[in-house]
C-alpha positions in Angstrom: 34.0 9.9 -13.3 30.8 11.6 -14.5 27.4 10.7 -13.3 26.5 9.3 -16.8 29.5 6.9 -16.8 28.6 5.8 -13.2 25.1 5.0 -14.2 26.1 3.0 -17.1 28.6 1.0 -15.2 25.9 0.4 -12.7 23.6 -0.9 -15.5 26.4 -3.2 -16.9 27.2 -4.6 -13.3 23.5 -5.4 -12.6 23.0 -6.9 -15.9 26.1 -9.1 -15.7 25.1 -10.1 -12.0 21.5 -11.3 -13.1 23.2 -13.1 -16.0 25.5 -14.9 -13.8 22.7 -15.9 -11.4 20.7 -17.4 -14.1 23.7 -19.1 -15.6 24.6 -20.6 -12.2 21.3 -22.4 -12.0 21.8 -24.1 -15.3 25.4 -24.8 -14.5 24.4 -26.5 -11.1 21.9 -28.8 -13.0 24.3 -29.9 -15.8 22.3 -28.5 -18.6 19.4 -26.4 -19.6 17.7 -29.4 -21.4 17.2 -31.4 -18.1 16.1 -28.3 -16.1 13.4 -27.4 -18.7 12.3 -31.0 -18.9 11.6 -31.2 -15.2 10.0 -27.7 -14.9 7.9 -28.1 -18.2 4.5 -28.2 -16.3 5.3 -25.2 -14.2 6.4 -23.1 -17.4 3.0 -24.1 -19.0 1.2 -22.2 -16.1 3.0 -19.0 -16.8 1.0 -17.6 -19.8 -2.4 -17.7 -17.7 -0.8 -16.2 -14.7 0.8 -13.4 -16.7 -2.5 -12.7 -18.5 -4.3 -12.7 -15.2 -1.9 -10.4 -13.6 -2.0 -7.9 -16.4 -5.9 -7.8 -16.9 -7.6 -8.4 -13.4 -6.4 -5.2 -11.9 -7.3 -3.1 -15.0 -10.8 -4.6 -15.0 -11.6 -4.5 -11.2 -10.1 -1.2 -10.2 -11.1 1.1 -13.0 -12.2 4.0 -10.7 -11.4 5.1 -7.1 -12.9 2.7 -4.5 -15.0 5.7 -3.2 -16.9 5.9 -6.6 -16.9 2.2 -7.5 -19.2 1.6 -10.5 -18.6 -1.6 -12.5 -17.9 -0.9 -16.4 -19.8 -3.8 -17.9 -18.0 -3.2 -21.1 -14.9 -4.2 -19.6 -16.5 -7.1 -17.9 -17.8 -8.4 -21.2 -14.4 -7.8 -22.9 -12.8 -9.8 -20.1 -15.2 -12.7 -20.7 -14.3 -12.7 -24.4 -10.6 -12.6 -23.6 -11.2 -15.6 -21.2 -12.9 -17.6 -24.0 -10.2 -16.7 -26.4 -7.5 -17.8 -24.0 -9.3 -21.1 -23.4 -8.8 -22.0 -27.1 -5.5 -20.2 -27.6 -2.0 -21.1 -26.5 -0.9 -17.6 -26.5 -1.0 -14.5 -24.3 -1.3 -12.2 -27.5 -4.6 -13.3 -28.8 -6.8 -13.1 -25.8 -5.5 -9.6 -25.2 -6.2 -8.7 -28.8 -9.7 -10.2 -28.7 -10.6 -8.5 -25.4 -9.4 -5.2 -26.7 -11.4 -5.5 -30.0 -14.3 -6.4 -28.0 -14.1 -3.5 -25.7 -13.5 -1.0 -28.6 -16.4 -2.4 -30.5 -18.8 -2.2 -27.6 -17.8 1.4 -26.8 -18.1 2.4 -30.6 -21.6 0.8 -31.2 -23.1 2.0 -27.9 -21.6 5.4 -27.7 
């Protein structure tokens, strides 16, 4: 068996395994609707958590720790993203608003 075929079989097996794991939780609870109804509050907390996990490391750790200088443009863009996130129910718009703010600040200040 070639290495390519073994790799594809591994991908299919892992994909099938993860699908069966997710399916088993739905089957144990009877239906997906009751599971989603019970965990709706937790699911509403996912977008802010994902946004924080994506943005905070990129804002705080922009340079090596030995040469740490805060980039105030990134902090301003982060504040704009936080404000947009406060009034938006999506992860997309805060990221877009923060990036536009960052690009505009860097364009107009050189």
